[in-house]
Backbone bond lengths (Angstrom), bond angles and torsions (degrees), N, CA, C in turn:
res aa  C-N    CA-C-N  psi(-1)  N-CA   C-N-CA  omega(-1)  CA-C   N-CA-C  phi
1 M - - - 1.451 - - 1.520 109.87 -
2 S 1.315 116.46 152.55 1.464 119.91 179.37 1.519 109.96 -76.64
3 D 1.330 115.98 163.31 1.462 119.97 179.99 1.529 111.38 -114.22
4 L 1.337 116.00 38.68 1.459 119.91 176.40 1.530 110.04 -58.22
5 S 1.318 116.56 133.35 1.463 120.71 177.80 1.529 109.91 -81.26
6 S 1.315 115.98 166.97 1.465 120.35 179.29 1.525 111.01 -60.89
7 I 1.329 116.80 -41.00 1.465 120.86 179.59 1.518 110.82 -64.73
8 E 1.330 116.89 -42.14 1.465 120.56 179.01 1.527 110.50 -62.13
9 K 1.324 116.91 -40.78 1.472 120.57 179.41 1.521 110.78 -63.87
10 V 1.338 116.65 -40.77 1.464 120.19 178.47 1.527 110.30 -59.35
11 K 1.317 116.66 -44.53 1.465 120.86 179.93 1.526 111.07 -63.77
12 L 1.315 116.57 -43.44 1.463 120.45 -178.58 1.527 111.22 -66.82
13 E 1.314 116.26 -41.68 1.461 119.81 178.69 1.525 110.92 -61.89
14 K 1.325 116.40 -38.27 1.462 120.21 176.89 1.525 110.83 -67.82
15 M 1.325 116.46 -42.90 1.459 122.13 -177.88 1.529 110.81 -61.47
16 F 1.326 116.57 -40.94 1.462 120.49 -174.17 1.531 112.90 -99.10
17 E 1.334 115.58 15.11 1.474 121.56 172.17 1.530 111.62 51.77
18 M 1.334 115.77 53.08 1.456 121.20 -171.68 1.528 113.96 -88.81
19 E 1.321 116.98 5.98 1.455 119.06 176.23 1.538 109.81 -63.47
20 G 1.311 115.92 140.10 1.469 119.45 177.34 1.512 113.79 77.95
21 G 1.346 117.61 9.14 1.461 120.19 176.19 1.516 115.19 90.82
22 Y 1.332 117.56 2.13 1.464 120.82 -178.82 1.532 111.40 -91.08
23 V 1.331 115.16 166.57 1.465 122.56 169.24 1.521 106.33 -135.44
24 L 1.335 115.92 106.66 1.465 121.78 -176.25 1.534 110.36 48.30
25 D 1.348 117.27 -131.96 1.463 118.54 -178.06 1.525 112.08 -109.12
26 F 1.325 116.69 21.98 1.464 120.70 -177.26 1.528 111.34 -72.32
27 S 1.325 115.00 142.51 1.460 120.92 165.07 1.530 106.89 -88.78
28 N 1.314 117.79 173.46 1.464 120.04 178.46 1.528 110.99 -59.67
29 I 1.330 115.39 -40.69 1.472 120.00 -177.80 1.531 111.19 -69.98
30 T 1.337 116.89 -48.48 1.468 119.17 -177.75 1.526 111.22 -67.65
31 F 1.329 117.03 -31.28 1.466 120.95 177.52 1.524 109.92 -65.37
32 K 1.313 115.97 -46.24 1.471 120.68 177.92 1.519 110.75 -60.50
33 Q 1.317 117.50 -46.82 1.465 121.86 -178.69 1.527 111.30 -63.08
34 F 1.328 116.46 -40.75 1.460 120.95 -178.54 1.527 110.70 -62.89
35 I 1.320 117.05 -43.27 1.465 120.31 -177.69 1.524 111.04 -71.28
36 I 1.318 117.92 -38.17 1.464 120.22 175.81 1.531 109.93 -61.83
37 E 1.318 115.95 -44.04 1.465 121.26 -178.58 1.526 111.82 -61.06
38 N 1.326 117.15 -37.05 1.464 120.42 -173.53 1.523 115.20 -98.04
39 T 1.332 117.19 -17.62 1.477 118.64 -178.40 1.517 113.68 -133.20
40 N 1.343 116.98 -9.06 1.465 121.79 -175.75 1.533 111.36 64.66
41 I 1.337 116.49 27.99 1.466 122.32 -179.68 1.525 109.12 -121.07
42 D 1.336 115.39 137.16 1.468 121.20 178.92 1.522 109.60 -91.76
43 I 1.329 116.76 107.41 1.459 121.95 -176.17 1.527 111.99 -68.87
44 S 1.341 117.90 -14.44 1.466 120.54 178.64 1.524 111.79 -82.50
45 D 1.323 117.64 -4.28 1.458 121.85 177.24 1.538 109.93 -57.89
46 G 1.321 115.90 145.86 1.457 120.97 -177.52 1.513 114.75 -59.60
47 K 1.338 117.31 -22.77 1.465 119.57 -179.13 1.529 112.03 -66.34
48 Y 1.340 116.28 -17.57 1.464 119.85 180.00 1.532 112.44 -100.81
49 D 1.338 116.50 9.85 1.460 119.91 174.09 1.522 108.80 -66.33
50 Y 1.314 116.68 124.07 1.460 120.59 179.63 1.522 108.94 -151.92
51 A 1.322 115.58 127.89 1.468 121.55 179.06 1.532 109.62 52.97
52 S 1.328 117.19 -120.63 1.467 120.58 -174.98 1.525 113.47 -75.70
53 G 1.330 116.47 -13.58 1.465 118.99 -176.89 1.509 113.36 78.26
54 S 1.330 116.93 13.61 1.462 121.14 178.19 1.522 110.36 -67.52
55 K 1.320 116.78 170.07 1.464 120.95 177.82 1.526 110.81 -58.80
56 A 1.329 116.47 -43.90 1.462 119.97 -179.65 1.521 111.15 -63.31
57 N 1.323 117.10 -41.83 1.464 119.91 -179.28 1.520 111.71 -70.66
58 R 1.314 116.99 -33.77 1.465 119.31 176.01 1.532 110.31 -67.63
59 L 1.321 116.06 -37.50 1.463 118.83 177.38 1.530 110.39 -65.62
60 K 1.323 117.12 -39.27 1.466 120.59 176.61 1.534 110.71 -62.90
61 A 1.330 116.49 -39.42 1.463 120.37 177.47 1.527 110.64 -65.40
62 F 1.322 115.93 -37.70 1.476 121.32 176.57 1.518 109.75 -59.94
63 W 1.338 116.92 -46.40 1.463 120.97 178.17 1.526 111.01 -59.28
64 A 1.329 115.93 -37.62 1.469 120.30 -175.79 1.527 112.77 -74.92
65 K 1.338 117.20 -31.07 1.460 120.37 -170.83 1.526 114.99 -101.84
66 E 1.346 117.22 -25.05 1.459 118.99 -175.00 1.526 112.05 -96.22
67 A 1.326 115.24 159.67 1.460 122.07 -177.54 1.525 111.49 -71.14
68 N 1.326 115.51 159.71 1.466 121.73 -177.36 1.523 112.58 -50.65
69 Y 1.319 116.98 -48.37 1.464 120.38 -174.18 1.530 111.36 -60.65
70 I 1.336 116.81 -45.38 1.457 120.65 -178.18 1.522 110.76 -68.18
71 V 1.329 116.52 -40.83 1.465 120.32 177.24 1.531 109.64 -61.64
72 G 1.328 116.38 -44.17 1.460 120.83 178.73 1.517 111.78 -61.82
73 K 1.312 116.49 -39.26 1.465 120.70 -179.85 1.523 110.87 -64.27
74 L 1.335 117.12 -42.47 1.464 119.96 179.58 1.527 111.04 -68.90
75 I 1.321 117.61 -42.63 1.466 120.36 178.81 1.524 110.33 -60.37
76 S 1.327 116.52 -41.59 1.462 120.63 178.06 1.529 111.12 -59.24
77 A 1.341 116.42 -43.68 1.462 120.51 179.49 1.525 110.92 -65.39
78 L 1.324 117.27 -39.12 1.464 121.04 178.68 1.524 111.30 -65.73
79 L 1.317 116.75 -38.04 1.462 120.91 177.59 1.531 110.81 -63.68
80 E 1.325 116.12 -43.36 1.459 119.88 178.99 1.526 110.52 -65.65
81 Y 1.325 116.06 -37.52 1.474 120.31 177.06 1.530 109.89 -62.03
82 W 1.344 116.55 -46.90 1.469 121.40 179.47 1.520 110.77 -58.01
83 K 1.328 116.71 -46.81 1.463 121.51 -177.93 1.523 111.46 -66.48
84 T 1.327 116.95 -41.57 1.463 121.43 -179.78 1.521 111.31 -63.04
85 K 1.332 116.53 -42.05 1.463 120.32 179.29 1.528 110.91 -62.52
86 K 1.328 116.27 -38.39 1.468 119.97 177.54 1.523 110.38 -63.17
87 L 1.325 116.38 -45.92 1.462 121.23 -175.19 1.527 112.12 -67.32
88 I 1.323 117.55 -46.62 1.464 119.60 -175.20 1.528 111.54 -71.65
89 N 1.332 116.48 -22.17 1.463 120.14 178.04 1.523 112.01 -97.72
90 H 1.351 115.48 7.03 1.463 121.98 176.76 1.538 112.17 56.01
91 I 1.335 114.26 41.81 1.463 120.03 178.47 1.521 108.14 -100.94
92 E 1.308 116.61 123.26 1.461 120.49 -177.50 1.529 110.57 -68.15
93 I 1.314 115.28 138.23 1.464 121.53 176.88 1.527 107.90 -90.76
94 S 1.306 116.54 120.44 1.463 120.74 -178.07 1.521 110.65 -73.91
95 Q 1.319 116.44 165.49 1.463 121.13 177.83 1.520 110.88 -60.82
96 A 1.321 117.08 -40.04 1.460 120.94 179.86 1.527 110.78 -65.07
97 E 1.343 116.13 -41.68 1.470 119.71 178.31 1.522 110.82 -65.62
98 Q 1.335 117.17 -41.71 1.460 120.63 179.30 1.520 111.08 -63.37
99 A 1.329 116.96 -40.07 1.464 120.90 179.07 1.527 110.68 -64.56
100 L 1.339 116.54 -41.38 1.469 120.51 178.48 1.524 110.22 -67.21
101 F 1.331 116.40 -40.33 1.475 121.08 177.63 1.524 109.83 -58.14
102 E 1.315 117.54 -45.61 1.466 121.76 -178.53 1.522 110.99 -66.42
103 D 1.339 117.06 -38.23 1.466 120.40 176.37 1.527 110.62 -62.11
104 C 1.332 116.03 -42.09 1.465 120.65 -179.65 1.528 111.11 -68.37
105 Y 1.332 116.21 -34.82 1.465 118.66 178.77 1.525 110.92 -69.43
106 T 1.320 116.50 -31.46 1.463 120.32 174.22 1.530 110.32 -63.25
107 I 1.321 115.88 -37.61 1.471 120.43 176.03 1.523 109.86 -61.92
108 V 1.333 116.11 -43.47 1.463 121.15 178.79 1.530 111.19 -58.36
109 E 1.316 116.43 -47.39 1.465 120.58 -178.13 1.523 111.12 -60.42
110 R 1.322 116.88 -38.07 1.467 119.68 177.59 1.522 111.41 -66.48
111 L 1.321 115.70 -47.05 1.458 120.13 -177.44 1.527 112.44 -63.92
112 K 1.317 116.12 -39.28 1.468 119.74 -174.38 1.527 113.27 -78.49
113 Q 1.323 116.13 -1.44 1.466 118.72 172.06 1.521 110.47 -69.92
114 D 1.335 115.59 -23.63 1.460 120.70 176.27 1.519 109.25 -86.68
115 S 1.330 115.76 164.62 1.456 120.87 178.02 1.517 108.57 -143.76
116 I 1.336 117.16 156.37 1.461 119.74 176.52 1.519 110.32 -65.39
117 V 1.336 117.05 -20.97 1.466 121.80 174.62 1.520 107.33 -114.05
118 E 1.328 115.74 114.76 1.463 121.05 -170.46 1.520 113.33 -59.09
119 N 1.324 117.47 -41.58 1.466 120.86 -175.64 1.525 112.04 -113.34
120 I 1.327 116.48 39.78 1.467 119.81 -178.77 1.528 111.14 -61.47
121 D 1.338 117.77 -24.87 1.470 120.29 178.60 1.524 112.02 -64.15
122 A 1.331 116.81 -15.55 1.470 119.59 177.64 1.529 111.37 -70.48
123 I 1.326 116.72 -20.47 1.467 120.75 178.63 1.524 107.60 -82.32
124 Q 1.314 115.91 92.84 1.460 122.62 -174.72 1.521 110.73 -123.73
125 P 1.337 117.41 151.93 1.463 120.32 175.14 1.520 111.42 -74.65
126 Y 1.316 116.02 155.87 1.452 120.57 171.35 1.523 108.22 -89.54
127 P 1.335 118.04 143.59 1.469 119.97 178.31 1.525 111.01 -58.01
128 N 1.330 115.50 138.63 1.465 122.05 175.65 1.529 113.77 61.01
129 D 1.317 116.39 27.17 1.466 120.17 177.01 1.533 107.73 -127.28
130 K 1.326 115.97 100.03 1.456 121.18 -174.78 1.524 111.73 -63.08
131 E 1.330 117.67 -41.88 1.461 120.55 -178.72 1.524 111.11 -62.19
132 F 1.336 115.93 -41.83 1.458 119.88 178.67 1.523 110.68 -63.25
133 S 1.319 116.35 -41.38 1.457 120.69 -179.66 1.524 111.27 -63.03
134 V 1.327 116.23 -44.08 1.464 120.75 179.49 1.527 110.25 -64.39
135 L 1.316 116.96 -43.74 1.462 121.33 179.17 1.523 111.50 -60.70
136 A 1.331 115.48 -51.02 1.461 120.28 -177.43 1.524 110.91 -60.31
137 K 1.327 116.80 -44.58 1.468 121.07 -179.54 1.520 110.68 -63.13
138 S 1.323 117.25 -43.98 1.459 121.70 -178.58 1.523 111.36 -64.41
139 I 1.332 116.70 -42.88 1.469 121.41 -179.76 1.519 110.63 -63.93
140 R 1.324 116.71 -46.24 1.468 120.52 -177.70 1.530 111.27 -66.55
141 E 1.328 116.95 -35.20 1.464 120.07 177.08 1.527 110.97 -64.78
142 S 1.333 116.81 -38.36 1.464 120.06 178.17 1.524 111.05 -64.20
143 I 1.319 117.07 -38.44 1.460 120.88 177.88 1.523 109.86 -68.26
144 Q 1.315 117.49 -42.49 1.464 121.04 177.90 1.523 111.42 -62.19
145 N 1.335 116.66 -30.41 1.458 121.34 179.28 1.527 112.23 -88.76
146 N 1.341 116.00 6.91 1.469 121.77 178.95 1.525 111.84 61.49
147 E 1.339 116.12 40.66 1.462 121.69 -179.55 1.529 111.01 -129.88
148 P 1.332 118.20 59.91 1.471 119.88 -177.94 1.519 113.20 -63.28
149 E 1.342 116.72 -30.59 1.457 120.17 -176.00 1.527 112.68 -65.73
150 V 1.341 117.75 -27.34 1.464 119.54 -178.35 1.527 111.95 -84.22
151 A 1.321 117.56 -6.05 1.472 120.57 -177.04 1.530 112.81 -110.37
152 L 1.320 118.09 5.98 1.466 120.26 -176.75 1.522 112.34 -61.68
153 D 1.326 117.29 -39.28 1.466 119.11 -179.74 1.523 110.88 -66.61
154 R 1.339 116.45 -39.08 1.470 119.95 178.31 1.517 111.79 -69.45
155 L 1.327 116.60 -35.18 1.466 119.73 176.06 1.525 110.03 -63.00
156 H 1.319 117.10 -41.31 1.464 120.86 178.01 1.530 110.28 -61.14
157 T 1.331 116.35 -46.32 1.470 120.45 178.63 1.521 110.67 -60.97
158 Y 1.324 115.72 -41.62 1.466 120.48 179.28 1.524 110.72 -60.24
159 V 1.324 117.31 -46.13 1.467 120.80 -177.11 1.529 110.55 -66.77
160 V 1.329 117.22 -36.66 1.473 119.89 176.15 1.527 109.95 -60.97
161 K 1.330 116.87 -50.58 1.460 120.62 -179.57 1.532 110.77 -63.15
162 Y 1.323 116.19 -40.40 1.460 120.78 -179.18 1.533 110.77 -62.49
163 T 1.330 116.73 -45.37 1.464 120.76 -178.62 1.529 111.10 -68.04
164 R 1.317 117.33 -36.90 1.465 120.26 176.79 1.535 110.43 -63.14
165 K 1.317 116.80 -39.51 1.462 119.90 179.33 1.530 110.80 -66.27
166 L 1.327 116.91 -36.73 1.465 120.11 175.49 1.525 110.09 -62.14
167 C 1.318 115.55 -43.43 1.471 119.63 179.59 1.527 110.94 -65.12
168 D 1.323 116.82 -42.25 1.464 120.34 177.81 1.529 110.64 -61.47
169 K 1.313 115.90 -42.41 1.460 121.16 -178.20 1.520 111.90 -60.28
170 H 1.326 116.96 -36.97 1.463 120.84 -174.36 1.530 113.09 -105.32
171 G 1.324 116.54 13.15 1.459 119.87 176.27 1.513 113.88 67.79
172 I 1.316 117.31 31.54 1.468 121.56 178.89 1.526 107.73 -91.54
173 S 1.316 116.47 116.40 1.461 120.24 -177.42 1.529 110.22 -76.55
174 Y 1.338 115.77 147.19 1.457 120.37 179.24 1.518 109.62 -158.45
175 D 1.305 114.37 156.21 1.465 122.27 173.67 1.522 107.52 -89.83
176 R 1.321 118.29 132.57 1.459 121.15 -177.76 1.522 112.58 -64.19
177 E 1.326 117.31 -12.92 1.455 119.95 176.05 1.522 111.67 -87.69
178 K 1.338 116.97 -4.22 1.463 120.17 -177.75 1.515 110.13 -66.59
179 A 1.327 116.38 135.77 1.465 121.92 -178.30 1.522 110.61 -67.77
180 L 1.321 115.67 158.75 1.457 121.73 -176.18 1.521 112.44 -55.22
181 H 1.326 118.30 -48.50 1.459 119.78 -175.55 1.527 111.73 -64.08
182 S 1.339 117.38 -35.40 1.468 121.05 177.89 1.523 110.42 -69.31
183 L 1.316 115.62 -38.77 1.466 121.15 178.39 1.524 110.05 -62.83
184 F 1.322 116.33 -45.27 1.458 120.68 178.80 1.525 110.56 -65.62
185 G 1.322 116.56 -34.56 1.463 120.82 177.46 1.521 111.57 -60.59
186 E 1.328 117.47 -37.83 1.463 121.31 177.97 1.531 110.71 -64.49
187 Y 1.320 115.79 -38.52 1.462 119.34 179.05 1.525 110.84 -68.08
188 V 1.321 117.30 -40.50 1.470 120.90 178.48 1.534 109.88 -62.50
189 K 1.326 117.36 -39.03 1.475 120.84 176.31 1.530 110.20 -60.48
190 Y 1.312 116.31 -41.01 1.471 120.72 178.26 1.527 110.74 -61.13
191 L 1.338 116.55 -44.77 1.470 120.01 179.58 1.523 110.83 -61.44
192 R 1.323 115.82 -44.05 1.469 119.55 -178.65 1.531 111.10 -66.91
193 K 1.315 117.13 -43.10 1.461 121.89 -178.22 1.524 111.68 -62.41
194 N 1.330 116.49 -35.23 1.461 121.05 -177.19 1.522 113.63 -97.47
195 C 1.338 114.89 13.87 1.473 121.69 174.58 1.534 113.35 58.29
196 F 1.325 116.23 37.39 1.463 120.19 175.83 1.527 111.62 -87.19
197 I 1.333 115.94 -5.33 1.462 121.42 177.94 1.524 107.86 -111.95
198 E 1.322 117.60 125.45 1.459 121.67 -173.53 1.527 113.65 -95.13
199 S 1.316 118.01 -23.49 1.462 119.24 -175.27 1.516 111.72 -124.72
200 E 1.322 114.95 151.80 1.459 120.45 176.96 1.529 110.62 -65.16
201 M 1.338 115.08 -34.09 1.469 118.51 -179.10 1.525 111.19 -63.79
202 T 1.354 116.60 -43.30 1.464 119.66 178.41 1.518 110.45 -61.04
203 E 1.326 116.38 -41.49 1.463 120.16 178.60 1.523 110.55 -61.94
204 R 1.321 116.97 -40.97 1.465 120.83 179.43 1.534 110.88 -64.57
205 I 1.338 115.69 -40.64 1.469 119.73 179.00 1.528 110.25 -62.43
206 L 1.337 115.61 -44.60 1.469 118.87 179.78 1.522 111.29 -66.13
207 K 1.323 117.03 -37.06 1.462 119.76 177.51 1.533 110.54 -65.76
208 S 1.336 115.82 -37.57 1.464 118.14 177.60 1.526 109.98 -65.40
209 S 1.348 116.84 -29.80 1.459 120.56 177.67 1.524 111.22 -63.94
210 I 1.333 116.63 -28.99 1.466 120.05 178.11 1.528 109.67 -62.40
211 S 1.344 116.67 -47.72 1.467 119.79 -179.93 1.529 111.07 -68.63
212 I 1.348 116.08 -32.73 1.467 120.08 177.12 1.530 109.92 -63.31
213 L 1.335 115.81 -43.91 1.466 119.42 179.92 1.523 111.56 -68.49
214 E 1.324 116.59 -28.34 1.468 119.06 175.03 1.536 109.49 -63.75
215 S 1.339 116.46 -40.70 1.462 120.64 176.45 1.525 111.11 -68.63
216 F 1.328 116.44 -29.22 1.459 120.74 178.29 1.525 110.19 -63.06
217 N 1.340 116.91 -34.07 1.466 120.22 176.51 1.531 110.02 -57.46
218 D 1.337 115.63 -42.02 1.458 120.81 -179.01 1.529 110.75 -67.40
219 V 1.347 116.33 -42.40 1.463 120.24 178.43 1.521 109.78 -60.89
220 R 1.323 116.14 -45.07 1.461 120.48 -179.18 1.527 111.37 -60.16
221 N 1.334 116.44 -42.36 1.457 120.37 -174.76 1.525 113.90 -78.11
222 Y 1.352 116.78 -31.71 1.460 119.22 -170.66 1.536 115.49 -123.16
223 K 1.341 117.94 -7.18 1.468 119.41 -178.30 1.529 112.34 -136.89
224 S 1.313 116.50 26.06 1.464 120.39 178.09 1.519 109.46 -135.00
225 L 1.338 115.20 175.98 1.463 120.05 -179.85 1.523 112.91 -80.92
226 A 1.340 116.74 10.77 1.463 119.11 174.98 1.527 110.13 -62.65
227 H 1.341 115.24 -29.56 1.471 121.18 177.38 1.524 108.31 -137.41
228 D 1.312 115.74 -177.89 1.466 120.75 179.03 1.525 108.66 -77.63
229 N 1.350 115.03 80.47 1.460 121.42 -174.75 1.521 111.89 -122.14
230 P 1.325 116.95 156.84 1.473 119.40 163.33 1.536 106.35 -74.01
231 I 1.319 117.68 125.23 1.462 119.42 -173.11 1.524 111.56 -80.65
232 L 1.323 114.87 157.78 1.460 122.04 -178.91 1.525 110.31 -65.95
233 N 1.331 116.04 153.73 1.460 119.23 -178.90 1.529 111.54 -70.16
234 Y 1.330 114.13 164.70 1.470 122.55 -173.97 1.529 112.66 -58.67
235 H 1.333 117.45 -52.07 1.463 120.52 -171.36 1.534 112.27 -67.52
236 E 1.329 117.59 -37.97 1.465 119.53 176.59 1.527 110.32 -69.33
237 S 1.323 116.79 -32.94 1.466 120.16 176.94 1.523 110.88 -64.28
238 V 1.349 116.33 -41.95 1.467 120.46 176.97 1.525 110.12 -62.00
239 L 1.332 117.28 -41.71 1.464 121.44 179.07 1.528 111.00 -60.22
240 I 1.324 116.78 -44.04 1.466 121.16 179.11 1.524 110.11 -63.60
241 F 1.314 116.86 -45.73 1.461 120.41 179.49 1.523 111.17 -59.31
242 N 1.328 116.96 -45.19 1.464 120.37 -178.74 1.527 111.28 -64.24
243 N 1.313 116.64 -40.92 1.458 120.38 -179.78 1.520 111.41 -65.01
244 V 1.329 116.51 -47.69 1.467 121.09 -177.73 1.525 111.24 -67.27
245 S 1.332 117.46 -45.08 1.467 119.89 -177.94 1.526 111.56 -66.84
246 S 1.336 117.77 -32.57 1.472 120.83 176.84 1.528 110.57 -65.64
247 A 1.335 116.11 -41.07 1.466 120.12 178.42 1.530 110.47 -63.60
248 I 1.332 116.88 -42.80 1.466 120.69 179.24 1.526 110.72 -63.71
249 K 1.324 117.00 -41.14 1.467 120.13 179.73 1.524 110.55 -61.76
250 F 1.329 117.01 -41.75 1.464 120.82 178.31 1.526 110.76 -62.92
251 I 1.324 115.70 -45.08 1.469 119.75 -179.43 1.524 110.68 -63.48
252 E 1.318 116.76 -40.49 1.462 120.09 178.14 1.529 111.03 -60.91
253 A 1.331 116.80 -36.38 1.468 120.38 178.02 1.525 110.56 -65.62
254 I 1.340 117.05 -42.44 1.464 120.85 177.47 1.523 110.40 -62.92
255 E 1.331 116.35 -45.59 1.460 120.67 -178.56 1.531 111.26 -63.29
256 A 1.326 117.01 -38.52 1.464 120.63 179.83 1.526 111.02 -66.35
257 E 1.326 116.36 -41.97 1.465 120.16 178.34 1.522 111.01 -63.16
258 Q 1.321 115.42 -42.69 1.461 118.67 -179.33 1.523 111.59 -67.34
259 S 1.316 117.35 -36.72 1.464 121.14 177.56 1.520 110.20 -62.80
260 E 1.324 115.99 -39.46 1.469 120.41 178.62 1.527 110.92 -65.07
261 V 1.329 116.32 -41.91 1.467 120.34 177.59 1.520 110.42 -63.05
262 D 1.334 116.44 -43.44 1.468 120.60 -179.81 1.525 111.03 -61.97
263 E 1.333 116.43 -40.90 1.466 120.13 178.84 1.520 111.08 -64.17
264 Q 1.324 116.58 -40.92 1.462 120.42 178.34 1.523 110.98 -64.39
265 D 1.333 116.42 -39.77 1.466 120.62 178.31 1.523 111.14 -64.36
266 E 1.343 116.32 -39.04 1.456 120.05 179.45 1.524 110.91 -65.52
267 V 1.327 116.56 -42.26 1.470 120.47 178.57 1.515 110.22 -62.81
268 Q 1.340 116.15 -43.82 1.467 119.90 -179.91 1.522 110.91 -63.48
269 A 1.334 116.32 -39.19 1.466 120.11 179.60 1.522 110.43 -64.24
270 E 1.336 116.21 -38.51 1.467 119.61 178.31 1.525 110.94 -65.24
271 W 1.319 116.34 -39.43 1.471 119.52 177.86 1.530 111.15 -66.68
272 D 1.331 115.37 -38.53 1.481 119.19 -179.14 1.522 111.75 -64.84
273 E 1.346 116.05 -27.20 1.452 120.02 -178.44 1.527 112.47 -80.12
274 I 1.315 115.74 -15.65 1.472 120.35 -179.82 1.526 109.77 -78.15
275 S 1.293 116.50 121.99 1.471 120.29 177.63 1.509 110.30 -94.43
276 F 1.311 116.79 137.28 1.457 121.54 -179.61 1.526 109.46 -106.62
């Protein structure tokens, strides 16, 4: 659910002219279409039934039930709609309206700092790798569009490529036919062998990730757009994304620390070679 404050709600309700159950100049049909277009969510769903079921009350229910990022995305679209209608109808925007618009846009910026996937920033391209860049961009766009279920196959491909690059970086040999979970298992063995894991609990979590990725193979093959499949539902897709991106973020932290240690060792070695 979003964390809109009471004051923020008052401003938004004023901005979108929600008195009397309305939302701007939308009809029930155009309101539904607008929200589907901008969030891929059907506002007529029973989960948004609230009080009279008016457009304004459904929007309030949307604010109460959806995550910050999605709420921010819809508010942003509504603000642009309000501004566009003013411009095309040659209606002057008063100073008071402009001030309220700016206050509401500040609310949007705060809300959109969150994402349905907590660590989506971990999905990054590798330098000088066009395929990685395309994959990362496509995956992040799907999350921004609130469509995690349509990106599961690409996320799987991304994790395969990512794990192979980790293995290449550390000289871990593998067969390109090796499944994702087995490939990740080889990397976990490398971490354990080189004492990059300090606690038994962390090792257990990473080992559990191996079995999770084994199940990911099944999701990719039978519940994603990789083939002609019925795709997985939204909420389970978000869960998978959060789990995978959290693991990648942790690994990136380990890799960054090790890179720093390696750089320090190289500098020290250069100093040791200098004779005085």
